[in-house]
N, C-alpha and C positions, 0 to 999 in steps of 0.2 A: 504493500500500500504506500502511496506517496504522501508527501506533506501537503496538507490542504486545510482550508477553513470550511467547516461543516455548518450549514445553517438549518435550523429547525424551528418549529413554533410550539409554544405552550400557551394556549389561549391567546391573550393579547401581548405576549412577550416573545420577542425574537431571541433565540439562543444561538450564539456564535461559539463554536468549539474549535480550539486550536488542536490539530491532530497531525502528529508526525511519529508514527509507531516506531518503537525501537530507538528513538532519539530524544526521549523525554519532551516531546513536542517542541523541539528546537525550531526556530523560525526559518522560513525559506522565502526567498524573494517572490515566488509565485503566490504566496499567501497575501501579500500586501495589497495588490490590486483587487484581489477577490474580496478582501475584507472591506475595502473602501467602497466597492460597488454595492455590496450588500447593505452597508450602513447608509449609503446615499439613497438606495431604494427604500429603506426603512423610514427615512425622513419624510418621504412622500406618501407613505402608506398609513392612512389614518387608523387602520385596524391594529397597528403596532403601537403600543403605548409605553413599552419599556424594552430594554435590551440587557441580556445577561451574557457576559464573556467568560468562558471557562476553558478548561483543557481536558483532553481525552484521558481515559485510564487513570483517573485520580491523581493527575499531575498537571499543574497549570502550564508552565512553559520554562524551558531551560535557557531561553535567550537565543543569541545568534550561534551559528555553526562556525566553530573556529577554522575548520577546513575551508569553508567558503571565504573566510576572511583572509586566509593565506592566498587563495586564488585572486582575491581583490587586490592584494599587494602588487601584483604584476601588471595591473591595469593602469591606464593614464589617470592622472589626478581628477580630471573632470568626470570620468566614469566612476571613480571612487566616491566623489561628492554626490553624484546622482544616486548611487546605491544607498548612501546614508539618508538622502531625501525621501527614498521610497518608504522607509519606516516612518519618517516624519509625517507623510501623508496619512498613514493609518492612525497615528496618534491624534492628528488634527481632526480626522473624521470622527473619532470618539468624542473629542472635546466639543466639536461643533454640532454633534447630534442633538436635536431639540428634545429627544426622549431621554429619560434617566438611564444611565448605563451602570450596571453593577458587575464588578469582578467577583467571581466565585473561585477562590484559590485553594486548591488541595495540593499536597506535596510540597512544591516549591515554585516560586516566581523569581527567576534569576536574570540578571542583565536586562536585556530589552524586554524580557517577560515581566520583570518588575516595573519597567517603564510603562508597559501596557496597563498593568494593574493600577498604577498611580494616575494614569490618564482618565480612568473611569471615575464617575461621580461618587461611587460608594464601593467599599470592599468588604466582602464576607470571606473569612478565612477559617480553615480547620485549625483545631487546637495545636496540632504539631507542625503546621505548615511553616516553611522557612522562606525568607526573602533575602536575596543577596544582590549587591551591586558590586561585583568583583572585577570590574574592568581593570583596576589597578594591578591585580594579581598577574595579568598578562601584558602589562605595560601599555594599557589603553585608557582612554578617557570615556565617560559615559555618552550615550546618545539616547534618542527617543525622549528627550526633554527631562531625563531623570534628575539632573542637577537643579533644574528649575522647579520641578514639582516638589522635591525634597526641601529646598530652601523656602518655598512658599508654605510648606506644612510644618516645618520644624525650626527651632532656633539654629542659627548659623553653626554653632559648635556641634550640634547633633548631626546636622546634614553633612558637615565636613567629616565627622567620624565615620558615618556610613559609607561615604564615597572614597575616603582615603584608606580606612581600615580594611574595607573589602570583605569583612567577615559576614557570614550569614546571620540574620537576625530572626529571632523567634517571632511568630505572629503575636504571641502574648505580649512581647515588649512593644511592638508597633501598635497593638491595641491600647496599651497603657499610654502611649504617646499620641494617640488620636488619629493615627494614619489608617489603621484598620477599624472599620465601624463595628463589626460584629464578629465574635468568636463563636464557633459552633463545633459540635462533635465531628471528628474526622469522618469523611464519607457522606456528610449531609450538607455540604456547602451549596451544591446546586439546588437542592430542595429549599434550603433557607433563602437563597437568592431569589428563587422563583416565587416563594411566598411573599417576600418583600416586594418584588416586582408587581405581583397581583394587587397589593395594597396601593402601590403608586399608580397603577393603572386606573384606579377609581378616582384619581384626582383630575383636576383640570389640566389638560395638556398645555393650554395657553399659558396658564400661570406657572407651570413647571418650567417651560421654556424660558419665560422671562426671569424666573429666579436663577436658572442656570447662567443666563447672560449677566445678571447682576453680580453673582459670585465670581464669574470668570473675569469681569472687568474691574472688580473692587480694588485689586492691588495696583492697578495702573492709574487709578483716579485719586485726586485729592478728595477730602470729605465734601468740599463744596460741589465738585463735579459729580460726585456720587449722589448727593442729595438731588441734583437735577435729573440724573438718570433714574433714580427711584421715582421721582415725581412723574416723569414721562411714562414709565412702565405702569405706575399705579393708575394713572388716568386712562391709559390705553386698556388696561385690564378691566377697569371699572365700566368701560363702555362696551366690553365684549359680552357676548351672550352667556359665557360661563359664569361670570360674576352674578348676573341676574339669577341664574339657576341656583348657584351656591347660596346666595343670600336668602332667596325664597325657601330653599330646602331647610336652611337653618331655622328660619322663623316658623316654618311649618313642622319642624321637628321630624324630618324625614331625611333619608340619604339622598344626596344630589345625584342627578342622572346627566352626566356630561356626555356630549356626542363626540 
């Protein structure tokens, strides 16, 4: 079997599974375009209200294939840069997706696999799962936005420790630090992520999309600019049909029915 991205549905949730049998779901360039295409399609599909990213065979993703990196060394610099950008496209597709994206991490998320998990809006991990950013161990620097995500989530000293030390981190520690949202029993992360996705699917897609935008832009804004962004989004959502349904449902003491 070849390395691939497998797409399936669970009710209103799209499940993307990283699959590379025998290689701990190591990434392959063929995966990137496929993942971007599926996520782009999901953006336009109103029946999809959440996305779960997971790995096959109870293992999330071992990151890049070192043999492929050796092949990359003999290429022209421009080709090398293009290869790095192909992962960037997948990361940006996750970040730009208007639907909530949940990573379900079993086993380990290493290197670019860790970057993919960090790019997701939420992370559910098994109790014994490991996360590793070990580029430094082979004389490399991170890609996939890892250094940005970690410095956005953690104090500088902790982000530096993770990136320079290069040692695996237990999911329990990342949960304590607030990087992992939920710890669950090993072997149940996909079910837990799907249950969470079901809960999120009952919310207003319009409001969720706007909240994701506000969170993504917050660190680039001054407080004054962020107040303006919040104001614009609030008024836009106030005038959307979802807020009318949500307010009426609350006043009528019933569950809202968002379309």
